[in-house]
N, C-alpha and C positions, 0 to 999 in steps of 0.2 A: 588620481595620483598613484593608487596602488597598482592599477593596470599598467600604467606607464613604467613603473619600476619593474614590474614583472617582464615587460617587453625588453627593457634594458638588460636584465639578467638573461633572458632567453637569447638575445642577440650575442651577448658575451659567450654563452655556452656554444653557440653555433660557430663563433670564431675559434674557440678551443677545439671544436670538432674538426675544423679545417686543419689545424695544427696536428691533431692526432692522425688524420688521414695522410698528411705529408710524411710523418714519421713512419707510419705503417708502410708507405710506399718505399721509403729509403731502406727499410728492413725486409722488403719483399714479402710482406704479410698479407697483401691485398692485390687482387688482379687489376690490371690497367682498366678494364671495362667497368669494374666496380668503382674505381676512382672517378672515372668520368661521370657516372650516374650520380654518385654522392655529391661531387662538387657542383654539378649542374643543379641539383635540388637545393643545395645550400645557397648558390648564387641567386636562384629564383627567390628563395626566402629573404635574402638580403635586399633584393629589389622591392619586396613587399613591406618588410618591417620598418624600414626607414621612413617612408611616407606615412605609414600608419602611426608611428610614434609622433611624427610632426603633427598629424591631424588631431591626435589626442591633446597635444599642447594647445592647439588652436581653440579647442572646446573649453579649455580652462580659463581663457582670457575673459576679462570683463567687457561685455559688449557695449558698455556706455562710453568707453575710452575712444 
């Protein structure tokens, strides 16, 4: 359960990072190529973390049911 909560917090922080990247772009604080690299890495992370969180939940279920 502790690991699952950590993953939820981690995913939330990643979403906040996306917001910060968008704000940095609007203020011209970051180069376009950096935006592409960072958003690609975050999108890859989102593709991995969702199924991982679901798999953690599956392990917690009672196998007798």
